[in-house]
N, C-alpha and C positions, 0 to 999 in steps of 0.2 A: 267257390262257395265258402265265403269268410267263417271261419272255424274258431271257437274258443276251446281250448283244451281246459278243463278243471282237474287239476291234479297233475304232480310229476313225479310219483315215485314209479316204482318198477312198471306199473300199468301204464302209466302215461309216457315215460320215456321210453319203453322198449315195443309197448304194443300198441300204440295210437299215434303217437308224435310222427315218428318216421313214414307212417302211411298219409298223414294227414299232409305233409310236407313234400311228399312223392307222386302220391296218384293224382291224374291229371282231373282237373275239375274242382280240386279242393285247395283251400289254403290254410296252413295254420299260422292264423292272424296273431292269437293272443294264447298266453299261457297263465293259468291263475296258479300261483305256487310261490313259495318262500323261498325256492331254489334258485333265485335268480341268476347266479352265476353259470350254473350247470346250462339253463335254456340258452342264456345269450352264447354262451360260448360254442355251441350246436346248431342255433337256430336265431342269427344275429337279426333277423327280419322280423321275428316273432315279438309282440310286445309283452311284457311281463306284468301282469297286475295282481297287486297284493292280495286282494281278498275278494271272496265270491260275491259279496254284496257290490262292491265298486262295478263287476261284471254285469250285474242284473241293472244296474243305473245305466250303463251304456248298452243294453239289449239291442236298441234298433239299429248297433253297426255290425251286427252279425246275423247269420242266417242259421246257423249250426252250432250246438254245445255237445262237447263230449265229456261224459260224467265219469270219471275214474279217480273218485273218493273212496274214502272209507265206507264201509258196506252199509254202515246206518244211515249215512247220509244218501244214498241213490236215487231212492224214490222221491224224496224232499226235493233234491235239486233238479231232478227229471222235471218233477211237476212245476216249479217254479219257470224252467226254461220254456215250457209249453203254454204255460198261462201267459208269459212275454211275448209269445206268438215265435218261438223258437225250436226249429227240429233239435231231436235229441238221440244222441247215441248213449247208450247207458250200459256200464261194463255189468258181469254176472255179479252177484246175482242183482236180477233186474229189479227187485223189490223184497220188502222182508216176507211178504205174504202174498198169496195168490190174489186176496181182495185188493191189496193195495197196486197189485200189477193191474185187473181190470179196471181199476178207477184210472190209470194213467193212460191205458189204451183207448177208454171213452172219452177221456180229454183230449187226446190228440186226435179222434176221429170226428170229435165235435169241431176242432178247430182245424182241421184239413191240415194237419202236421205230421211230417216224418217223424218217427218214434221207431227206434233199431234197438232191439236187446242184442250188447255184443257177445256173441257166442263165436268166436273165431275158431274153436278148435274143429269146428265142421271142416276148416280147411286145411287141416294136418293131412299132410301125404298120405300116411297109414291107413287113417279114418275114409279118405277118398278111395282110397284103393278097397277097402271092405265094401264101401258103398258100391263102387262099379262093380265090384265080384258079385254081390247080391243081386244089383239090379239085373246084370246080364244072365243070371242064371246059373252062373259057372258052379255054383255052391248047390243049386237045387233049392228046396224048402229047408230054409234055417229054420234049426228047431232050438237053438242056443246060441246066444251073444255074450261071450265074455270080454270083458273091458277092465282095466287097471291103470291107474295113476298112484304106482307104490315107490315111496322113497326111504332113504335111510337118514332120518335126520333126528337122532335120539337126544340132542340138546333143544330145549323150549327157548325161543326167542322172546323178548320182551317188545311185544307187539300187538296191536288191537287183533290182529289174527290167531291169539292165543287167549283174547279175553274170556273171562266166564261170565260177563254180562250178555244176557242172550239180546240184547239191543244193538252189539257190537256185529252180531252174525259171523261171530269168527270162527266157529268149528271147520273141521274139513269137510263137511257135508256142504256148506256153501262156497267153498273155494274148488277143490278139483271135483265135490260131488257134484258140482251145480253143470261141468261139462261132461261128466260122465252120463249124468241122466238125460242132458241134453242130446248127446250124439245116439242114445238109445230111441228117446222120443224123434229124433230126425230118422231114423232108419225105420221103425216099426211103429211109430204113432202113440197114441195116448196107452198107458197102461191100464189094465181094469183092475189089477190087485199088488199089493206091496208088502212086502216082509225086508225089515230092516235090522241090522245090528249097529248100534253106535257106541262105542267105548271111546275112554281115557286112559291110554296104556304107559305114556311115560309117567314116572314118578312125579315131576314137577310141573305137569299138563295140568291145566284148569278146563281148558276145551276139548271137546271131540277132537281127537287126534287116529281112528281109526273106523273104518266105515265099510258096512255091507249091505247091498241092496239086491234082493230079487225083485223083479218086476216081470208080471205076466202080462202080455200084448193081447188083444183081441184077436189076431191070428194065429195065437198059440205059440208064437215064439215067447221063448225065456230069457230074459236079460240077467245076468249075474255080473255086478259093478261092485269093483273094491277100489277103495284110496285108503292111504297108510302112510303115516309119518315115521313108522317104526317097521320097515320091512327089510330086513338085511338081506335079503334073497327075493328081489324082485321076481314075479310071475310074468308071463308074457303081457304085453300090452292088447293084444288082441289074440282071443281064438273063437273064430266063427265057425259053428259046425251047421252041415246042412246034409240032405238025404243024398249028395252028389258029390261032396268033398268038403273040407274045411280049410280055413285061412287062419294061419299062425304066424304072427308076428312079435318080435322083441323088440326094444328100444324105443326111444321118444323121437318124433320130428324133429329135423335139423332146426329148425326155424327160430325157434326159441333162444338157442345159444348164438346163433346169428345176429339177433337183435339186441342180444345184451351184449355181443363184442362189438356193436355199434356199425354192422353192416348196413348199407342202403338197400332195402329191399325191392324184389320184381327186376332184377337184372338178369342176366344170362348164367343159369345155374343154378338161378334162385330155389330153395326148397329141394331141392335133388339129393338124395340120399347115394351113398356108394352101395355097391353092388352085395357087398360084405353085410349089410344091413338088411337086405330083402327081406321078406316074409317068403311062406310057401304054401302052395296049394297040393296035398297028397304028395309033400315032401319035394316038390318041383318049385325052385325059386320063381317069384314074380316080380316084375319090377314095381316099384313102388311109384305111384303118381306124385309128381312134384306137389310138396306143399305150396299153397297161394293163399295167404292170409290177404294179400291186394285185392282179393277179388272180393271181399266184405265191403273194404271202403269203395272199389269202384262202384259196387251196387249204391251205395249212400250217395257217392258223386250223381248218379243218375236219377236219385230222387226216390230210390224206393229203398225197404228195407229187405236185407237178405235173408234175414232169419224172421218166420211169422211171429209177431207178439204173441198171438194164441199158443205157440210151443214154449215161449218164456212161461206163460201163465200155467199151462202142464207141469213145467218143469217144478214150479214152487208147490205147486198141489201134490207131485209125487215127494218133494222133500217134508212136506208138511205131514203127508200119512207116514212116511219113513220117521219121524219122529213120535208119531202116535205109536207105531208099530215097535219101535224100538223099547217105548216105555212100557208098553203092554205085554211084550212077547206075541201078539196075535197078527195076523196078516189083515192089511186094511183094505176095504174094498173100494174103488174109486166108483163115483157116479159116473154114467155114462153119458 
């Protein structure tokens, strides 16, 4: 599947290109970027294209486009790809609004094209472990799901991710919050109500850098989700409480560090955590499932989206409700 990658920042270089170049059935054929030397040094067979407009002019040469541009361009680039008959993988956030997302999904269905929201954190090893424990009934009926992406980054970076312009979708809710919400939706389905706190904590920050959302799901489970750039003492990555046991897990999945270091994904030992990093159930260590980001792209190579587009729409509905809740101080109820 001849694939064009649009963007070669951290997302393109670490989370997409290594899989497009190594997963059977996919070919990293071209990269749209100004970082020509970086691409040519690592992927000498991939063509570097200077602009997205030049890519659209040559759309017939490709089957798939991967969109990992700044957030404000995600929906526009995905729409253009679909209009030109190309399948699309779209980094999070899938779109700026749920309405935009619905429009993209409708267009893909009309053209019978692949449209895959890129929520790779469903293949984090710790999340896969939590999902296995929940599905197997080891924890019993889960009444509370706690999930965190907390970091200590007191210095504000000069980046669109820190922008005050709402069109940039630069707040932490669209970054780490997108992952947290998607994981809760994957486990427990569409929530019925949303309560949120969105704050700007760092003195020089312009965009939200602290996020808390409480979701109530139809089955009665409550999800509490945190993301922060000013957490000097991060809490557990997961705390999942059921009526038969609980899963407690600290630390982060190792795949991101491995990808940043330039490792080739999917080989022996890929995504494995050391024993010392394992989580516990009722105090007893539980082996962490290997992280497996490559599974996302294996599904894409087979012509299917590994993440339901409806889940991406639900995630954006939750983020929109979170913004209303934070603004009004009220719980927002979602339509069924």
